[in-house]
N, C-alpha and C positions, 0 to 999 in steps of 0.2 A: 195271787199276785205276790210281789216281793216288797217288803217294807223293812228298812234297816238291815238288809241282808238276810232276812228270814221269810220263809213262805207263810203267808197268812190267807185265810179264806175271806172272800168278800161276798157278803150277801146283798145283792142289789135289789132284791124284792121279787115277788111272784111274777111281775111283768117280764123278768129276765129269764124265767124258767120255761124250758121247752114243754109244750103240751102234746108232743109228737110231731113228726115232720108234716103230716097231712093237716093237722089243726093249725100249726104255725103258718103254713102256706095259705090256708084258707083265710086266716086273720090278715095276712099281708094283702091278699086279693081284696078283702073287704075294705080295709082302711085306704088303700091306694085308689080303689074305685070311688070312694067318697071324696078324696082329694081331687080326682079327675072331674067329678061332678061340679065342684065349685071353682075349679081352675079356669081362668079366662082363656079364650081361644089361643092366644099367643103367649100364655104364661108357661113357666117351666117349674119342675120339681127337682129338688136335690134330696137324695136319701143316702145316709151313711150307714155302714155296717161292717162287720167282720165276716170271716169265712163261715161262721155259724148260720148266717141269715141272708147275706147279700146275694147269693145265687138264687134263692127263692124270690127275693125282691126283684132282681133283674128279669126273671121269667114272668113274674106277675106284671111288670111294666109292659113287656112285649106282648103278653097275652091280652092286655087291655088296649092295645093299639098305640101305646106311647112309642116315640122315636128316641132312642138313647143317643144323646149328643156326645157325651164323654164319660169315660170311667176314669176318675181321678184317684190317684194314690196319695193319701195323706201320710207322709213319713213323719212319725212321732219321734222327733229328735230326743236322744237320751232316754230310751224306753227302759222299763224295769228289767233286770237281768233274768235270764232263763236258768232257774236253779236245777231243773231236772236234767239239763244237758243231753236231752234225747231228741231235740228238734231245733230248728232255727228260731231265734228269738223273735217273738211277735213285735213288729215295729211299724206296721202300716194298718190303715183302715181305708176301705174303698168307699168312694162317694160316686154314686150314679147321678148324672144330670140328664134329664129327659124333658121332651116337649110333647104336647098332646097328640101330634101326628106329623107325618112327613112334611106336610105343606105349611105347618105353623111357622110364623115369622117371629122367632124368639129374640129377646133382647140379649145382646152380648156387648158389653162396654170394653171393646178390644183395647182402645188407647189407655184406659184406666189400668187395665191389667198389665199392659206392656210397660207402663211407668213404674210398676212396683219392682223392688229389688230381688225378685225371685224368678229366674236364676240370677238376673242382673238387670239394672235399669236399661230401658230401650231395647230389650230382647223379648221376643215372643214368649209369653208365659207357657210353661210346659204343664202337662197333666200330672206331674210329680211335684207335690207341694211339701216343702220342708217347714213345718210349723211345730214349735215346742208345745207340749201339753200345758194346760192352765196351771199357773203358779199360785203361790199363797195369796197374793193380792186379789186374784180373781175369785178365790174361794173364801174371802173374808166374810161374806154374808152367810155362808153355810156350804157344805160340801155335797155335791151330787156325784154318784158313782160313775156316771158316764158323761160328765161335764165336758163340753167342747171349749177350746180356747177362743177368746174373743177375736184373735187374729184370723182364725179360720172362718168364722161367721162374717166378719168384716169383709173378707175377700168375696165370699159367696154373694152377699147382699149387693156389693158394689159391682160385681161382674154381671149379674143377671136381672137387676131391677133398676128403675130410675127414681129420682126424687118424687115423692108423693105416691108411689106404688104401695100396694097392700101386701104384706108378707104374712103368711100363715104358718105356724108351727104346731102340728097336732100332738106333739110329744115334747112340750117346751121345757120340761124339767126345771132347772134353775134360771131359765130365761136368757141364755146367752144370745139366742137369735133375736130376741126382743131388744136387747141392749144394742146390738149391731144395727138393727133396723132404725131405732130412734136416733142413734148417733149419726146416721147418714140420711136423715130426713125422710124415711119411709114410715108408713103406718104399720101397725102390728096387731095381730090376733094370735093368742096362744092358749092352749089348754093342756091340762095334765090331770091324772087321777089322784095325785098325792098333794093334799092341801099344804103340807109342810114345804114342798118345793115351790108351789104356787106363791106362797108367802115370800120366799126368797126371791123369786122372779119379780114379783111386784116391787119389792124394795130396790132391787138392782135397777130396774127400768125407771122407776121414779127418780132415783138418785142420778141416773144418766140424764134424764130430762132436766133436772134441777141444775146439773153441771153445765148443760148447754145453755140454759136460760141465764145462768150466772155469767157465762162467757159473753153472751150477747149484750147483757147489761153493762159489763165492764167496757166493752168496745164502744158502746153508745156514749158512755160517760167520758 
């Protein structure tokens, strides 16, 4: 990636290193199958990824009988520059939204999405989302190499769940999904292999809960 105009290497950890196409795809099949096992009949799943993995994910979803509802392009406003100048600057990430099967009656809060200012209030929301990557404030608890912006997870949680629903993130990292879930009155379960990031996630989610409690207390007073 690029930092301060210079190319630097980012070591995200072993979890981000390919173990061969076949092994990577088998891993995707395994964890998506487990999500399918615990997903409610009318529940849905969102999976984000780049060109390195998203096509395997899409094939795995279809192989397991999921129905893909949308492929969403998250446009990362103001991405890092392309120093090699040998290809287009990477500025998007694909998010696949899928339900358990063709007949599943999934939740889609259309009016909530239409009210958001993307592309404009009272316009149908497109599958192209312009959302800036997380800034310094969202990383004040600690940095995760693939941290998602709160605005992105806020939108997903509000779009496809209702108040009181349970949200699961099997790769929760620094807990952005949990923050969004708590913020909008959903329950949350998340897990990750790295204790360091679990500690960050726990603090972020607890602080969000405390912030909400403080707000309710002030209103009551």
